[in-house]
PAZAPA-4460 file (N, C-alpha, C; in steps of 0.05 Angstrom, whole numbers, plus 32768, in hexadecimal, padded with zeros to 4 digits):
% residues 273
    n_x    n_y    n_z   ca_x   ca_y   ca_z    c_x    c_y    c_z   seq   type   mol
   7CB7   86B4   84B9   7CC5   86C5   84AB   7CE6   86BA   84A9     1      X     A
   7CEE   86B7   848E   7D00   86AE   848F   7D1C   86C3   8492     2      X     A
   7D36   86BD   8495   7D4E   86CB   849E   7D4F   86DD   8487     3      X     A
   7D54   86D9   8472   7D4F   86EA   8459   7D41   8708   8462     4      X     A
   7D29   86FF   8465   7D14   8715   846D   7D19   8724   847E     5      X     A
   7D27   871A   8498   7D2C   872B   84AD   7D45   8738   84A9     6      X     A
   7D57   8732   8492   7D6F   873B   848A   7D66   8752   8479     7      X     A
   7D56   8753   8467   7D50   8765   8456   7D44   877E   8469     8      X     A
   7D30   877A   8477   7D1D   878C   848A   7D35   8796   849D     9      X     A
   7D4B   878B   84A3   7D61   879B   84B9   7D6F   87AD   84A9    10      X     A
   7D75   87A5   8492   7D8A   87B7   847E   7D78   87CA   8474    11      X     A
   7D5A   87D0   8471   7D4E   87EA   8469   7D48   87FE   8488    12      X     A
   7D45   87E8   849B   7D44   87FC   84B1   7D62   880B   84B6    13      X     A
   7D77   87FE   84AD   7D92   880B   84B2   7D97   8820   84A6    14      X     A
   7D8B   881C   8485   7D89   8832   846F   7D7B   884C   8477    15      X     A
   7D67   8841   8480   7D55   885E   848F   7D5D   886B   84A0    16      X     A
   7D68   885D   84B4   7D7A   8867   84C9   7D8C   887B   84C2    17      X     A
   7D9E   8872   84B6   7DBD   887A   84B2   7DB9   888F   849F    18      X     A
   7DA1   8891   848F   7D96   88A5   847A   7D8E   88BE   8488    19      X     A
   7D7F   88B7   849B   7D71   88CA   84AC   7D8A   88DC   84BE    20      X     A
   7D9F   88CE   84C2   7DB0   88DE   84D4   7DC2   88EF   84BD    21      X     A
   7DC9   88DF   84A8   7DD3   88F7   8491   7DC4   890E   848B    22      X     A
   7DAA   8907   8480   7D9A   8923   8481   7D9D   8933   8495    23      X     A
   7D9B   892D   84B6   7DA0   893B   84C4   7DB9   8951   84C3    24      X     A
   7DCA   8944   84BB   7DE4   8955   84B9   7DE4   8966   84A3    25      X     A
   7DDC   895D   848D   7DD7   8967   8475   7DC8   8984   847B    26      X     A
   7DB3   897F   848E   7D9D   899A   848E   7DAC   89AB   84A2    27      X     A
   7DC7   89A0   84AE   7DD2   89B0   84BD   7DEB   89C3   84B1    28      X     A
   7DE6   89BD   849C   7DFE   89C9   848B   7E1A   89B5   848A    29      X     A
   7E16   89A4   8493   7E30   898E   8498   7E35   8980   847A    30      X     A
   7E49   898C   8473   7E57   8980   8455   7E70   8971   8459    31      X     A
   7E78   8966   844A   7E93   8961   844D   7EAC   8975   844F    32      X     A
   7EA2   898D   8445   7EB6   89A0   8441   7EB4   89AC   8460    33      X     A
   7EAA   89A4   8473   7EA6   89AA   848E   7EBF   8999   84A5    34      X     A
   7ED4   89A8   84AA   7EE6   8991   84BA   7EDA   8989   84D2    35      X     A
   7ECE   8993   84DE   7EB8   8989   84F8   7EA8   8969   84E7    36      X     A
   7E99   8970   84D7   7E92   895B   84CC   7EA5   893F   84C1    37      X     A
   7EB7   8948   84B5   7ECC   893A   84AB   7ED3   8923   84C3    38      X     A
   7EDD   8939   84DB   7EE8   8924   84F3   7ED2   891A   8500    39      X     A
   7EB6   891D   8500   7EA1   8910   850E   7E8B   8902   8503    40      X     A
   7E88   8906   84EA   7E71   88FD   84E8   7E73   88EE   84C8    41      X     A
   7E8B   88F2   84B5   7E89   88E1   84A4   7E8C   88C6   849D    42      X     A
   7E8E   88B4   84B5   7E87   8897   84B6   7E6D   889A   84B2    43      X     A
   7E57   88A9   84B5   7E3B   88A6   84AC   7E30   889F   849C    44      X     A
   7E44   88B6   8484   7E3D   88B0   846C   7E44   8897   845C    45      X     A
   7E5A   8890   8464   7E70   887A   8459   7E60   8862   8468    46      X     A
   7E55   8867   847A   7E40   884D   8489   7E23   8849   8477    47      X     A
   7E14   885C   8472   7E04   885D   8462   7E09   884F   8443    48      X     A
   7E1F   8860   843E   7E26   8856   8423   7E27   8832   841D    49      X     A
   7E3D   882C   8435   7E41   880F   8437   7E22   87FE   843E    50      X     A
   7E08   8807   8446   7DF9   87FC   8445   7DE7   87F6   842D    51      X     A
   7DE7   8810   841D   7DDB   8810   840D   7DE9   8802   83F4    52      X     A
   7E04   87FB   83F2   7E12   87E5   83E4   7E07   87CC   83EC    53      X     A
   7E04   87CB   83FF   7DFF   87AA   840C   7DE3   87A3   8403    54      X     A
   7DCC   87BE   8405   7DBC   87B3   83F4   7DB8   87AB   83DB    55      X     A
   7DC7   87B8   83C7   7DCB   87C1   83AA   7DD3   879E   83A7    56      X     A
   7DEB   8795   83BB   7DF9   877B   83B4   7DE3   8760   83BA    57      X     A
   7DD0   8767   83C6   7DBE   8750   83CA   7DAB   874D   83BE    58      X     A
   7DAB   8764   83AB   7D91   875F   8393   7D78   8767   83A0    59      X     A
   7D76   877E   83B5   7D5A   877D   83C1   7D4F   8796   83AA    60      X     A
   7D35   8799   83AD   7D26   87AF   839C   7D35   87CD   83A4    61      X     A
   7D2B   87D7   838D   7D35   87F6   838B   7D16   8809   8398    62      X     A
   7D21   8813   83AC   7D07   881E   83BA   7D09   883E   83B9    63      X     A
   7CFD   8854   83C2   7CFA   8870   83C1   7D13   8870   83DC    64      X     A
   7D0A   8865   83F0   7D1F   8868   840A   7D3B   8861   8400    65      X     A
   7D43   8850   83F2   7D5E   884C   83EA   7D67   885D   83D7    66      X     A
   7D5B   886A   83BE   7D5B   8881   83AD   7D63   8898   83BF    67      X     A
   7D54   88A1   83D5   7D54   88B5   83E5   7D72   88BA   83F1    68      X     A
   7D76   889E   83F9   7D91   889A   8412   7DA7   889F   8402    69      X     A
   7DA5   8891   83E3   7DBC   889D   83CF   7DBE   88B6   83C3    70      X     A
   7DAB   88C4   83BF   7DAA   88E1   83BD   7DB5   88F2   83D7    71      X     A
   7DB9   88E5   83F4   7DC6   88F6   840D   7DDC   88EE   840A    72      X     A
   7DE8   88DD   83FF   7E01   88D3   8400   7E13   88E4   83F1    73      X     A
   7DFD   88E4   83D6   7E0F   88F7   83BE   7E10   8919   83CD    74      X     A
   7DFA   8921   83DB   7DFE   893B   83E0   7E13   8941   83F2    75      X     A
   7E18   892D   8409   7E25   8928   841E   7E44   8927   840C    76      X     A
   7E4A   891C   83FF   7E67   8913   83F4   7E69   8936   83DC    77      X     A
   7E57   893E   83D8   7E5E   8951   83C8   7E5A   8968   83D4    78      X     A
   7E59   8972   83F3   7E5B   8984   8400   7E46   8999   8405    79      X     A
   7E29   8988   83EE   7E14   899A   83F2   7E0A   8993   840E    80      X     A
   7DF2   89A6   8416   7DE4   89A6   8428   7DC4   89A6   841F    81      X     A
   7DB7   89A2   8433   7D92   89A8   8433   7D8E   89C4   8434    82      X     A
   7D9C   89CE   843C   7D8F   89EB   8446   7D88   89FF   8430    83      X     A
   7D72   8A0D   842E   7D6C   8A22   8419   7D67   8A35   842A    84      X     A
   7D6C   8A4B   841B   7D6C   8A68   8429   7D54   8A6E   8435    85      X     A
   7D51   8A78   844B   7D35   8A87   845E   7D26   8A95   8449    86      X     A
   7D08   8A92   8446   7CFD   8A9F   842D   7CEA   8AB7   8441    87      X     A
   7CEB   8AB5   845C   7CD6   8AC0   8469   7CBD   8AB8   8470    88      X     A
   7CA9   8ABB   8487   7C8F   8AB3   8489   7C7F   8AB4   8477    89      X     A
   7C78   8AA0   8471   7C5B   8AA4   845C   7C44   8A97   8469    90      X     A
   7C2E   8AAA   8462   7C12   8AA1   8470   7C0F   8A98   8491    91      X     A
   7C27   8AA8   849A   7C22   8A9E   84C0   7C06   8AA4   84C6    92      X     A
   7BFA   8ABC   84C8   7BE2   8ABA   84D1   7BCC   8AA8   84CC    93      X     A
   7BC8   8AA1   84AF   7BBB   8A92   84A8   7BBC   8A70   84B6    94      X     A
   7BD9   8A69   84B7   7BE0   8A55   84BF   7BD3   8A56   84DD    95      X     A
   7BDC   8A67   84E9   7BD2   8A65   8509   7BB3   8A65   850D    96      X     A
   7BA0   8A72   84F5   7B82   8A72   84F8   7B7A   8A4E   84F3    97      X     A
   7B8B   8A47   84E5   7B7F   8A2B   84DA   7B84   8A1D   84F1    98      X     A
   7B9E   8A1F   8504   7BA0   8A12   851C   7B87   8A19   8531    99      X     A
   7B8A   8A2E   852F   7B77   8A36   8544   7B5E   8A2E   8540   100      X     A
   7B50   8A33   8526   7B35   8A29   851D   7B27   8A0F   851C   101      X     A
   7B44   89F9   8519   7B3B   89E2   851F   7B2B   89D9   8532   102      X     A
   7B16   89C8   8534   7B09   89BA   854C   7B03   89A1   853F   103      X     A
   7AFC   8992   8554   7AED   8972   854E   7AD3   8972   854D   104      X     A
   7ACB   896E   8537   7AB5   8966   8530   7AA5   8951   8534   105      X     A
   7A89   8951   853E   7A82   8939   8542   7A66   8939   8537   106      X     A
   7A57   8949   8527   7A41   8951   8517   7A47   894E   84FD   107      X     A
   7A45   893F   84E5   7A46   8946   84CD   7A33   8949   84C0   108      X     A
   7A35   8952   84A5   7A1E   8951   848D   7A2A   8939   8480   109      X     A
   7A0C   8931   8478   7A08   8914   8466   7A10   891E   844E   110      X     A
   7A24   8924   8444   7A30   8928   842B   7A52   8920   8427   111      X     A
   7A52   890F   8416   7A6C   8901   8414   7A84   8917   8410   112      X     A
   7A9C   8908   8415   7AB1   891B   8414   7AC5   890F   83FB   113      X     A
   7ACA   8924   83E5   7AD8   891B   83CF   7AF6   890D   83D8   114      X     A
   7AF3   88FD   83C5   7B12   88EA   83C7   7B2B   88F4   83C6   115      X     A
   7B23   8911   83B8   7B40   891F   83B2   7B47   892C   83CC   116      X     A
   7B34   893B   83E1   7B3A   8940   83F7   7B45   892E   840A   117      X     A
   7B38   8919   840B   7B44   8902   8419   7B5E   88FF   8417   118      X     A
   7B67   88FC   83FC   7B82   88F3   83F4   7B91   890C   83FB   119      X     A
   7B92   8927   83FF   7B9B   8939   8409   7B99   8936   842A   120      X     A
   7B8F   8931   8438   7B8F   892C   8451   7BA7   891A   8457   121      X     A
   7BA5   8902   8443   7BBF   88EA   8447   7BD5   88F9   8441   122      X     A
   7BD9   890A   842D   7BF2   8919   8423   7BFB   8928   8434   123      X     A
   7BE8   8934   844D   7BF3   8947   845D   7C00   892C   8473   124      X     A
   7BF3   891D   8478   7BFC   890B   8489   7C18   88FE   8489   125      X     A
   7C1C   88FE   8467   7C38   88F3   8465   7C4B   88FC   8466   126      X     A
   7C47   8920   846D   7C5A   892C   8468   7C5B   8936   8487   127      X     A
   7C50   892A   8497   7C57   892A   84B8   7C74   891D   84BD   128      X     A
   7C82   8928   84D2   7C9D   891B   84DD   7C98   8903   84E0   129      X     A
   7CAD   88F5   84D9   7CAD   88D6   84E0   7CC4   88C9   84E8   130      X     A
   7CC4   88BB   84FF   7CDF   88B5   850E   7CF2   88A8   84F7   131      X     A
   7D08   88AC   84F9   7D1F   88A9   84E4   7D12   889E   84CC   132      X     A
   7CFE   88AC   84C2   7CEF   88AD   84AA   7CE7   888D   84A5   133      X     A
   7CE2   8880   84B6   7CD0   8866   84B3   7CBC   8866   84AA   134      X     A
   7CAE   887D   84A4   7C93   887B   8494   7C80   8863   84A1   135      X     A
   7C7E   8861   84B5   7C6A   8848   84BA   7C53   883C   84B6   136      X     A
   7C3F   885B   84AE   7C26   8860   84AE   7C1D   8856   8491   137      X     A
   7C01   8850   8494   7BF1   8848   847C   7BD1   8850   8481   138      X     A
   7BC4   8857   846D   7BA0   8864   8477   7B91   8855   8466   139      X     A
   7B81   8847   8475   7B68   883E   846A   7B51   8851   846B   140      X     A
   7B46   8856   8451   7B2F   886F   8452   7B15   8860   8448   141      X     A
   7B05   8862   8457   7AEC   885B   8456   7AD8   8871   8454   142      X     A
   7AC9   886B   843A   7AB6   8884   842E   7A9B   887B   8431   143      X     A
   7A91   8861   843A   7A7A   885E   843A   7A6C   8861   845B   144      X     A
   7A5C   886C   845C   7A4F   8872   8475   7A4A   885B   848B   145      X     A
   7A3E   8846   847E   7A38   8835   848D   7A4F   8824   8489   146      X     A
   7A69   8820   8480   7A83   8810   8480   7A92   881F   849D   147      X     A
   7A8C   883E   849F   7A98   8849   84AF   7A8B   883F   84CA   148      X     A
   7A6F   883D   84CE   7A68   8839   84E7   7A6D   8819   84EE   149      X     A
   7A69   8802   84D5   7A7A   87E6   84DA   7A93   87E9   84E4   150      X     A
   7AA5   87F6   84DE   7AC4   87F8   84E2   7ABE   8803   84FD   151      X     A
   7AB6   8813   8501   7AB1   881E   8524   7AA9   8807   8535   152      X     A
   7A8C   8801   852F   7A83   87E9   8540   7A9C   87CE   8546   153      X     A
   7AA3   87C6   8531   7ABE   87B3   8531   7AD1   87B7   8542   154      X     A
   7AD8   87D5   853E   7AF0   87DB   8554   7AE5   87E8   856C   155      X     A
   7AD0   87E5   8575   7AC7   87E7   858F   7ABD   8809   8594   156      X     A
   7ABF   8817   8578   7ABD   8833   857D   7A9D   883A   8578   157      X     A
   7A88   8826   8583   7A69   882C   857E   7A61   8845   858A   158      X     A
   7A73   8859   8598   7A6A   8870   859F   7A6A   888B   8591   159      X     A
   7A7A   8880   8578   7A7E   8897   8562   7A61   889C   8553   160      X     A
   7A66   88B8   854D   7A4A   88BD   853D   7A4F   88BC   851E   161      X     A
   7A3E   88C2   8515   7A3D   88BD   84F9   7A53   88D5   84E4   162      X     A
   7A63   88C7   84D4   7A74   88D8   84C3   7A75   88C8   84A9   163      X     A
   7A71   88D8   8495   7A75   88CE   8473   7A8B   88C2   846E   164      X     A
   7AA3   88BF   8483   7ABA   88B9   8475   7ACF   88AF   8491   165      X     A
   7ADC   88A0   848F   7AF0   889B   84A3   7B07   8898   849A   166      X     A
   7B21   889F   84A6   7B3D   8896   84A0   7B4B   8885   84B7   167      X     A
   7B4F   8870   84B4   7B5B   885C   84CB   7B76   885E   84C5   168      X     A
   7B88   8867   84D8   7BA7   8867   84D4   7BAF   8848   84E5   169      X     A
   7BC2   883E   84CF   7BC8   8828   84D8   7BE9   8825   84D5   170      X     A
   7BF9   881A   84E9   7C18   8814   84E6   7C21   87FB   84DD   171      X     A
   7C37   87FB   84CD   7C3F   87E3   84C8   7C56   87E7   84D7   172      X     A
   7C4F   87CE   84E4   7C69   87C7   84FC   7C81   87C2   84FA   173      X     A
   7C87   87B4   84DC   7C9E   87AD   84CC   7CAE   87C8   84C7   174      X     A
   7CA3   87DD   84C9   7CB6   87F1   84BF   7CC4   8801   84D5   175      X     A
   7CBE   87F5   84EC   7CCA   8808   8504   7CDB   87F3   8517   176      X     A
   7CDE   87DB   850E   7CEE   87C3   851B   7D09   87CB   8516   177      X     A
   7D15   87BB   8530   7D34   87BD   852F   7D39   879D   8529   178      X     A
   7D53   8796   852C   7D58   8779   8525   7D4F   8769   8538   179      X     A
   7D4D   8773   8553   7D45   8767   8569   7D22   8760   8567   180      X     A
   7D14   8774   855E   7CFC   8777   8563   7CF0   8766   854A   181      X     A
   7CF8   875B   8536   7CF2   8749   851B   7CF2   872B   852A   182      X     A
   7D07   8723   853F   7CFF   870A   8546   7CF5   8705   8558   183      X     A
   7CE7   8715   8569   7CD2   8718   857C   7CBC   8702   8573   184      X     A
   7CB1   86F7   858F   7C95   86EA   8583   7C7F   8703   857C   185      X     A
   7C6E   86FD   856C   7C59   8713   855E   7C49   8720   856C   186      X     A
   7C46   8711   8588   7C33   8726   859B   7C43   8736   85A7   187      X     A
   7C5B   8738   85A7   7C70   874B   85B1   7C72   8763   859E   188      X     A
   7C71   875A   8581   7C76   876F   856A   7C5E   877A   8564   189      X     A
   7C4A   8771   8559   7C35   877E   8550   7C23   8794   8564   190      X     A
   7C2F   87A6   8571   7C22   87B4   8582   7C2D   87D0   8580   191      X     A
   7C20   87EC   857D   7C2E   8802   8573   7C44   880B   8587   192      X     A
   7C5B   8817   8582   7C74   8818   8591   7C71   8838   8592   193      X     A
   7C84   8842   859F   7C85   8860   859F   7C8E   8871   8584   194      X     A
   7C92   8863   8575   7C9A   8875   855B   7C7E   886D   854F   195      X     A
   7C6C   8860   8548   7C54   8861   853D   7C3F   8872   8543   196      X     A
   7C44   8873   8567   7C2F   8888   8570   7C3B   88A4   856B   197      X     A
   7C57   88AC   856C   7C60   88C1   8569   7C5A   88CB   854B   198      X     A
   7C5A   88B4   8533   7C5A   88BF   851D   7C38   88C0   851A   199      X     A
   7C29   88B4   8524   7C10   88B4   8520   7C03   88CE   852B   200      X     A
   7C0A   88D9   853F   7C03   88F8   854B   7C06   8906   8538   201      X     A
   7C23   8908   852F   7C29   891D   8518   7C1B   891E   8501   202      X     A
   7C19   8905   84F6   7C09   88FB   84DE   7BEA   8908   84E4   203      X     A
   7BDA   88FE   84F6   7BC2   8904   84F9   7BBE   8927   84FA   204      X     A
   7BCC   8936   850C   7BD3   894F   8513   7BD0   895D   84F2   205      X     A
   7BDE   8957   84E3   7BDA   8960   84CA   7BCA   8958   84B4   206      X     A
   7BB7   894A   84BC   7BA6   8940   84B0   7B93   8955   84BA   207      X     A
   7B90   8958   84D5   7B75   8962   84E2   7B7E   8981   84D4   208      X     A
   7B8E   8991   84D5   7B8F   89AC   84CD   7B91   89AA   84AA   209      X     A
   7B97   8997   84A2   7B90   8996   8480   7B73   8992   8481   210      X     A
   7B69   8982   8489   7B45   8983   848C   7B3E   899C   8493   211      X     A
   7B44   89AB   84A3   7B38   89C1   84A9   7B39   89D6   8498   212      X     A
   7B58   89D9   8488   7B5A   89EC   8472   7B4C   89E7   8461   213      X     A
   7B42   89C8   845A   7B34   89C5   843F   7B12   89C4   8446   214      X     A
   7B0D   89CE   8459   7AED   89D0   8468   7ADD   89BD   846C   215      X     A
   7AF1   89AB   8478   7AEB   898F   8481   7AE4   898B   84A0   216      X     A
   7AD9   897C   84B2   7ADE   8975   84C9   7AE6   895D   84D0   217      X     A
   7AF4   895D   84E5   7AFC   8945   84ED   7AF6   893D   8506   218      X     A
   7AF4   8922   8511   7AF8   891D   8531   7B13   890A   8531   219      X     A
   7B25   890C   8541   7B39   88F5   8548   7B36   88E2   855B   220      X     A
   7B31   88C8   8555   7B2E   88B4   856E   7B43   88A2   856F   221      X     A
   7B50   88A1   8582   7B6A   8892   858D   7B5E   8870   8591   222      X     A
   7B7A   8865   8583   7B75   8847   8588   7B7D   883D   85A7   223      X     A
   7B7C   881F   85AB   7B80   8820   85C6   7B8A   87FD   85C3   224      X     A
   7B91   87F8   85AF   7B9A   87D9   85AC   7B87   87C6   85B2   225      X     A
   7B70   87C8   85B0   7B52   87B9   85B5   7B55   87A1   85A6   226      X     A
   7B4A   8789   85AF   7B43   8776   859E   7B2E   8775   8589   227      X     A
   7B1D   8791   858C   7B0F   8799   8576   7B1C   87A0   855F   228      X     A
   7B2F   87B4   8566   7B42   87BD   8553   7B4E   87A4   8549   229      X     A
   7B60   8796   8557   7B6E   877B   8547   7B57   8771   8531   230      X     A
   7B46   8767   8539   7B31   8762   8528   7B28   876E   850F   231      X     A
   7B22   878D   8511   7B23   879A   84F9   7B3D   8796   84ED   232      X     A
   7B52   8798   84F5   7B68   8794   84DE   7B63   877C   84D3   233      X     A
   7B5A   8769   84DB   7B5B   874B   84D1   7B3F   874C   84B6   234      X     A
   7B33   875E   84C3   7B16   875D   84B1   7B1B   876D   8497   235      X     A
   7B32   8786   849B   7B36   8793   8481   7B49   8788   8472   236      X     A
   7B56   8770   8479   7B67   8764   8469   7B7C   876A   846B   237      X     A
   7B8B   877B   847F   7BA2   8780   8487   7BB6   876E   848E   238      X     A
   7BCD   876E   8483   7BE1   8754   8490   7BE5   875B   84B4   239      X     A
   7BEB   8745   84B7   7BEF   873E   84D7   7C00   8758   84E7   240      X     A
   7C0D   8762   84D3   7C24   8776   84E4   7C19   8794   84DE   241      X     A
   7BFE   8793   84DD   7BF9   87B2   84D8   7BE4   87B9   84FC   242      X     A
   7BEB   87CD   8507   7BDC   87D2   851A   7BCA   87ED   8517   243      X     A
   7BB8   87F3   8523   7BA8   8809   8521   7BB0   881C   8535   244      X     A
   7BB8   8830   852A   7BC3   884C   853F   7BAC   885F   853E   245      X     A
   7B96   886A   852F   7B83   887A   8535   7B6E   887A   851F   246      X     A
   7B5A   8886   852A   7B44   8889   8517   7B40   88A7   8515   247      X     A
   7B36   88AD   8501   7B32   88C8   84F2   7B11   88CB   84E7   248      X     A
   7AFC   88D9   84F4   7AE9   88DB   84E4   7AEB   88F0   84D7   249      X     A
   7ADD   88F3   84BF   7AE1   890B   84AB   7AC9   890D   849C   250      X     A
   7AC0   8924   8495   7AAB   892F   8487   7AA1   894D   848F   251      X     A
   7A90   8956   8481   7A88   8971   8482   7A75   8976   8498   252      X     A
   7A82   8990   84AF   7A79   8991   84C1   7A58   899E   84BD   253      X     A
   7A4A   8995   84D2   7A2E   899F   84D3   7A2C   89B2   84E5   254      X     A
   7A40   89B6   8500   7A45   89C1   8515   7A5B   89CB   8512   255      X     A
   7A66   89DB   8519   7A82   89E7   8528   7A80   89F5   8539   256      X     A
   7A85   89E4   8550   7A85   89EC   8572   7A9B   8A03   8576   257      X     A
   7A97   8A17   858A   7AAD   8A32   858F   7AC6   8A17   8596   258      X     A
   7ADB   8A29   8594   7AE9   8A1F   85A1   7AF2   8A1F   85C3   259      X     A
   7AFA   8A0B   85D1   7AF8   8A0D   85ED   7B16   8A24   85F3   260      X     A
   7B10   8A30   860E   7B26   8A42   8613   7B46   8A29   861C   261      X     A
   7B5E   8A3C   8614   7B71   8A31   860F   7B83   8A3A   8629   262      X     A
   7B95   8A2C   8634   7BA7   8A32   864C   7BB3   8A51   863F   263      X     A
   7BBD   8A62   8643   7BD1   8A76   8638   7BED   8A73   8638   264      X     A
   7BF6   8A7B   8625   7C14   8A73   861D   7C22   8A7B   8633   265      X     A
   7C1D   8A94   8641   7C30   8A9C   865A   7C30   8A87   8670   266      X     A
   7C13   8A7C   8672   7C10   8A65   868C   7C1D   8A4A   867E   267      X     A
   7C27   8A46   8663   7C32   8A32   8663   7C4E   8A2C   865E   268      X     A
   7C54   8A46   8659   7C78   8A4B   8655   7C88   8A4A   8669   269      X     A
   7CA1   8A3B   866F   7CAC   8A39   8685   7CCD   8A44   867F   270      X     A
   7CD1   8A56   867B   7CF1   8A67   866E   7D03   8A57   867E   271      X     A
   7D1E   8A4A   8673   7D33   8A4D   867D   7D45   8A60   866C   272      X     A
   7D4B   8A6F   867B   7D5F   8A86   8670   7D7F   8A83   8672   273      X     A
***
């Protein structure tokens, strides 16, 4: 990796992080007309603008994240915020029914899953929280049951039952690197870090709930940084900086098991008043 690529990736990281800080303040209603904002946080918007200007001066390509950062600067400078009026609770009971009705499915019908529904699952995953909006996750969708079995065996997951489809969640480790990270040896870089793990958990939960809403069953299988998973990354033709963070089996459930008992809310809450 040459120095130009290291610089570009570090600058993108800086823009994403500072844009995240500006977005948080806008959500709190902190515009330039707020005196506390003016005193303590004005430098954040100005710093973000400096990074964007540097990106432009170097002739780096236009990206959606750069456009988003520019819109944040414009809103902050205009005194606007990201706040919309509260519109009340919508579909609250149905939402909790979806949460409580989701189950891990291990017996699937031999019925293909429509591509549009699989794309909806990925769309749900993409709207999950992402640390500093780095969005490091990509999704490999397998719709051939024989290839699902092949992928499971290569990854060392021979215990997995049949499923007509599988979504393999992978993280692009370049998207969460700092300036120090990109200069580390490869064996220290290409491992899921905290951000990839947190992002994966949030994204997969969105997928599981969306699947249940669409009448699909899922089973989430964790990744463990095994040699088999690394081999599967290579065989799938992914670049070396990708790592597998989760497997999600998808299909139409043949059996829906009853929900196991859960600890009560009263048992789990510890108030500090």
